[in-house]
C-alpha positions in Angstrom: 101.1 109.7 47.2 98.9 106.6 46.4 99.0 103.9 49.1 100.5 100.5 48.2 98.6 98.9 51.1 95.6 97.0 49.5 93.6 97.2 52.7 94.3 100.9 53.0 93.3 101.5 49.4 90.0 99.6 50.0 89.2 101.4 53.3 87.5 104.3 51.6 85.0 102.0 50.0 84.1 100.2 53.3 80.9 101.1 55.1 82.2 100.4 58.6 85.5 100.6 60.4 84.7 97.8 62.8 82.0 95.1 62.9 81.6 93.2 66.3 80.5 89.7 65.3 79.0 87.7 68.2 77.9 90.9 69.9 75.1 89.2 71.7 77.4 86.8 73.6 78.9 87.6 77.0 82.4 88.8 75.8 80.9 90.3 72.7 78.6 92.5 74.7 81.5 93.6 76.9 83.7 94.4 73.9 80.9 96.4 72.2 80.4 98.3 75.5 84.1 99.1 75.7 84.1 100.4 72.1 81.0 102.5 72.8 82.9 104.2 75.6 86.4 104.4 74.2 86.4 104.4 70.4 87.4 107.8 69.0 84.6 109.9 67.7 83.7 109.1 64.2 84.6 105.5 64.3 82.0 103.6 62.3 80.9 100.5 64.2 78.2 97.9 63.6 77.0 94.9 65.6 76.5 91.5 63.9 75.1 88.1 64.9 72.5 85.5 64.0 69.3 87.1 65.3 68.2 90.7 64.8 66.0 90.7 67.9 68.9 89.7 70.1 71.1 92.3 68.5 68.5 95.0 69.1 68.3 93.9 72.8 72.0 94.1 73.1 72.2 97.5 71.5 69.6 98.9 73.9 71.7 97.9 76.8 74.9 99.5 75.5 76.1 103.1 76.3 74.3 105.9 74.5 77.1 106.1 71.8 75.9 102.8 70.4 72.3 103.8 70.0 72.5 104.2 66.2 75.0 101.5 65.4 73.8 99.4 62.4 72.8 95.8 63.0 73.9 93.0 60.6 72.5 89.5 60.5 74.9 86.7 59.5 74.9 83.0 60.5 78.3 81.5 61.1 77.5 78.8 58.5 76.3 81.2 55.9 79.4 82.0 53.9 77.7 84.4 51.6 76.5 86.5 54.5 79.9 86.4 56.1 81.5 87.5 52.9 79.2 90.4 52.6 80.0 91.4 56.2 83.7 91.1 55.6 83.6 93.2 52.4 81.6 96.0 54.2 84.2 96.7 57.0 87.8 97.4 57.6 88.1 95.2 60.7 86.1 92.3 62.0 86.1 91.4 65.7 84.7 87.9 66.4 83.9 86.4 69.7 82.0 83.4 68.3 83.5 80.2 69.4 84.5 77.4 69.7 86.5 78.6 66.7 87.1 75.1 65.5 83.3 74.9 65.0 82.5 78.4 63.8 85.6 80.3 63.1 87.3 79.2 59.9 84.7 80.5 57.3 84.8 84.1 58.7 88.6 84.1 58.9 88.8 82.9 55.4 86.4 85.4 53.8 88.3 88.2 55.7 91.6 87.0 54.2 90.0 86.9 50.8 88.5 90.4 51.1 91.6 92.1 52.5 89.8 92.7 55.8 91.6 92.8 59.1 90.4 90.2 61.7 90.9 89.7 65.4 89.5 87.0 67.7 90.0 85.3 71.1 90.9 81.8 70.1 93.1 79.6 72.4 92.7 76.6 70.1 95.9 75.2 68.6 94.2 73.1 66.0 92.0 75.9 64.8 94.9 78.3 64.6 96.9 75.8 62.6 94.0 75.3 60.2 93.6 79.0 59.7 97.4 79.4 59.1 97.3 76.7 56.4 94.1 78.0 54.8 94.6 81.8 55.1 98.2 82.9 55.4 99.2 83.0 51.8 95.8 84.5 50.8 96.0 87.2 53.4 99.6 88.1 52.4 98.3 88.6 48.9 95.4 90.8 49.8 97.2 92.6 52.6 94.8 91.4 55.4 96.0 91.0 58.9 94.4 87.9 60.4 95.3 88.1 64.1 94.2 85.3 66.3 94.3 85.3 70.1 93.8 89.0 71.0 92.6 88.5 74.5 94.1 87.0 77.7 95.0 84.3 75.2 97.6 85.5 74.2 98.3 89.2 74.4 100.1 89.3 77.8 102.4 86.5 76.7 103.1 87.7 73.2 103.4 91.4 74.0 105.3 90.7 77.2 108.0 89.0 75.2 107.8 91.7 72.5 108.7 94.5 75.0 111.3 92.3 76.6 113.0 91.8 73.3 112.8 95.5 72.5 114.6 96.4 75.7 117.3 93.9 75.1 117.7 95.0 71.4 117.8 98.7 72.5 120.7 97.9 74.8 122.5 95.7 72.2 122.6 93.1 74.9 122.4 90.0 72.6 119.5 87.7 72.0 117.0 86.0 74.3 117.7 82.5 75.6 115.8 80.9 78.5 112.7 83.0 79.0 109.9 82.3 81.5 106.6 84.0 82.1 105.4 83.8 85.7 101.8 84.5 86.5 102.6 86.4 89.7 99.0 87.0 90.7 95.7 86.5 89.1 92.0 86.7 90.1 89.2 85.9 87.7 86.8 83.2 86.6 87.0 80.8 83.7 84.5 81.5 80.9 82.1 79.0 79.6 83.4 79.8 76.1 86.9 78.9 77.1 85.8 75.6 78.6 83.7 74.8 75.5 86.8 75.5 73.3 88.9 73.2 75.4 86.3 70.4 75.3 86.0 70.8 71.5 89.8 70.4 71.0 89.9 67.4 73.4 87.1 65.8 71.3 89.1 66.4 68.2 92.4 64.8 69.4 90.5 61.9 70.9 89.4 60.9 67.4 92.6 61.5 65.5 96.1 60.5 66.7 97.7 62.8 64.1 95.9 65.8 65.5 96.9 64.8 69.0 100.5 64.8 68.0 100.2 68.1 66.2 98.6 69.8 69.2 101.4 68.5 71.4 104.3 69.8 69.3 106.0 72.9 70.7 106.2 74.5 67.2 102.8 73.5 66.0 102.0 77.1 64.9 105.3 77.9 63.3 105.5 78.7 59.6 108.1 76.0 58.9 109.2 73.5 61.5 112.1 72.4 59.4 113.7 75.9 59.9 113.2 76.0 63.6 116.2 75.6 66.0 116.6 72.2 67.5 116.5 73.0 71.2 115.6 69.6 72.5 112.5 68.8 74.6 110.5 71.9 75.6 108.0 71.1 78.3 105.0 73.4 78.4 103.6 71.8 81.6 106.3 71.6 84.2 107.1 72.3 87.9 109.9 74.9 88.0 112.1 76.1 90.9 112.1 79.8 91.1 115.9 80.1 91.3 116.1 78.3 88.0 114.1 81.1 86.4 116.1 84.1 87.5 118.2 85.3 90.4 115.9 86.3 93.3 112.8 84.4 92.2 111.6 82.4 95.1 109.5 79.3 95.6 108.4 76.6 93.2 106.1 77.4 90.3 103.2 75.4 89.0 102.1 74.8 85.4 99.9 77.5 83.9 96.8 76.2 82.3 97.1 78.4 79.2 100.8 77.7 78.6 100.2 75.0 76.1 98.7 77.5 73.7 100.5 80.8 74.6 103.9 79.3 74.2 103.1 78.3 70.6 101.9 81.8 69.8 105.1 83.3 71.1 107.3 80.8 69.2 105.3 81.7 66.0 106.1 85.4 66.6 109.8 84.5 66.8 109.6 82.6 63.6 107.6 85.2 61.7 110.3 87.7 62.7 113.1 85.5 61.3 114.0 84.5 64.9 114.8 88.0 66.0 114.3 86.9 69.6 117.2 84.4 69.1 117.9 80.9 67.7 118.5 79.8 71.3 115.2 81.2 72.5 113.4 78.8 74.8 110.0 79.9 76.3 107.8 78.5 79.0 105.0 79.7 81.3 104.3 78.9 84.9 102.3 80.4 87.8 103.2 81.4 91.3 101.8 79.5 94.3 103.7 81.6 96.9 107.2 81.3 98.1 106.8 79.4 101.4 108.4 76.1 102.3 105.2 74.5 101.2 105.4 75.8 97.7 106.7 72.6 96.2 103.8 70.7 97.6 101.3 73.3 96.4 102.8 73.4 93.0 102.6 69.7 92.7 99.0 69.7 93.8 98.1 72.3 91.2 99.9 70.2 88.5 98.0 67.1 89.6 94.7 69.1 89.6 95.3 70.4 86.1 96.0 66.8 84.9 92.8 65.6 86.6 90.8 68.3 84.9 92.0 67.4 81.4 91.5 63.7 82.2 88.0 64.3 83.4 87.1 66.3 80.3 88.5 63.5 78.3 86.7 60.5 79.8 83.5 61.8 81.5 80.3 62.0 79.6 79.1 65.4 78.3 76.0 65.3 80.4 78.1 65.0 83.6 80.4 67.8 82.6 77.5 70.1 81.8 76.3 69.9 85.4 79.6 71.3 86.8 81.3 73.4 84.2 80.3 76.9 83.1 78.2 77.1 80.0 79.0 79.2 76.9 77.6 82.7 77.3 77.9 82.6 81.1 80.1 85.0 82.9 80.8 86.7 86.3 78.8 89.6 87.7 80.0 93.2 87.1 81.3 93.3 90.7 83.4 90.2 90.1 84.7 91.5 86.8 85.8 94.7 88.5 87.6 92.9 91.3 89.6 90.7 88.9 93.3 91.4 88.0 96.4 89.8 86.6 100.2 90.4 86.8 102.6 88.5 84.5 106.3 88.9 85.0 108.7 87.7 82.3 112.4 86.9 82.9 115.1 86.2 80.4 118.9 85.7 80.2 120.5 87.0 77.0 123.4 85.5 75.0 125.6 88.2 76.6 124.7 86.9 80.1 122.5 89.8 81.0 119.2 89.4 82.9 116.1 91.3 81.8 112.6 91.5 83.1 109.2 92.7 81.7 105.7 93.0 83.2 102.2 93.1 81.8 99.6 94.0 84.5 96.0 95.0 84.4 92.9 95.3 86.5 89.6 93.6 85.6 88.8 89.9 85.3 91.4 88.5 82.9 89.0 86.5 80.7 86.2 89.1 80.6 86.8 92.8 81.4 90.5 92.9 80.7 90.0 90.7 77.6 87.4 93.1 76.2 89.9 95.9 76.6 92.6 94.0 74.8 90.3 92.9 72.0 88.8 96.3 71.5 92.2 98.1 71.5 93.5 95.6 69.0 90.7 96.5 66.6 91.2 100.2 67.2 94.9 100.0 66.5 94.1 98.4 63.1 91.8 101.3 62.3 93.5 104.3 63.8 97.2 103.4 64.0 98.0 101.9 60.7 101.1 103.9 60.1 102.5 102.5 63.4 101.8 98.9 62.7 104.5 96.4 61.7 104.9 95.9 57.9 103.2 92.5 57.7 100.2 90.7 56.4 99.0 87.1 56.7 98.0 85.0 59.7 99.8 86.9 62.4 100.2 87.2 66.1 99.5 90.2 68.4 103.2 91.0 68.5 103.8 90.7 64.7 100.5 92.2 63.6 100.1 95.0 66.1 103.4 95.4 68.0 104.2 98.8 69.6 100.9 100.3 68.4 99.0 97.9 70.7 101.5 98.4 73.6 100.9 102.2 73.4 97.1 101.8 73.3 97.0 99.4 76.2 99.2 101.7 78.3 96.7 104.5 77.6 93.9 102.1 78.6 95.5 101.6 82.0 97.7 98.5 81.5 101.1 98.5 83.2 103.6 97.3 80.6 107.4 97.7 80.9 110.7 96.0 80.4 114.2 96.7 81.9 117.5 95.2 82.8 117.2 93.3 86.0 
């Protein structure tokens, strides 16, 4: 039978299965190394970046399986080179950020070429621009443009996905108040993440309309006019554990990535025609322990987060450069190995039932664990097409990869489950 999937029909004419763009950067190297060790035999992989000499150096340091991988030169500002890259492969992985500066041309040529695309963005404004520029085009060509396939925002998006699946399997109603709690986490903040945050802060400082857009809880939704009116939803809040679910103790502090992750999860709900529920409210917080001091600690964390954003807003760049990690910097291999994260999600359904899910993994969240999530996302697009959701456009991990990614991550050592509480 002839396939009706445009990307599947074109796959036989593509030279590569996966191109890793930004392979010479810190996370790019980690992702390439992961693919060299874990990609199924026969997967055709190439490395891409601006400078051939740096690509050659990167390839030499990778596991032996990468020794013959082709090298492709393409500058982020050279649209013709990016288009040639996109047309040569089935999937593009890009770690080149800040995406607001460098990401849109590559995402756009992938959408036009019917090439699947995954990245690591945590930038609301970039994601919104990509949705506006690429969603309709990608739907027409069959491309899956899937942003945020790392610690931003797979644990959040997949955590709600498996939670919803468990509730639906039990016919227990729809999700209502749902909270992700970062129960434990150890890991560093990447220079790339900091640079992306700084770039977005600079954007909103110059434009009040962009500032308001970034602050809207449904800023990534397909059509805000169709969203439920649930009143004010605060993404940065102090929350009492008992207000989350029975048995949850202590006060919870704001989670630094909540302002982005929450919007991704809400987009997933919208793209699924509100399958999670029209009364679905979602927030993210982090545990600071359950002692009597937890309210004070949570308040201090909240104040510290506010001070960080204020500092990045008002302090000169030269001052920030002395104290913040630089793009391309990252922790030692030992530090990466010692990292970990555990995210627990709690919901109450419209039938009054309580459900819980968990996404847990070893490895520094922003580095080692992210390279696994990004690599497995690309491998799912190549090797699990029949298991993917029937969707195209600018998608989210849950709507573009769904159960295929859950299965791959479990096989990679992630602990992912959902059950009635």
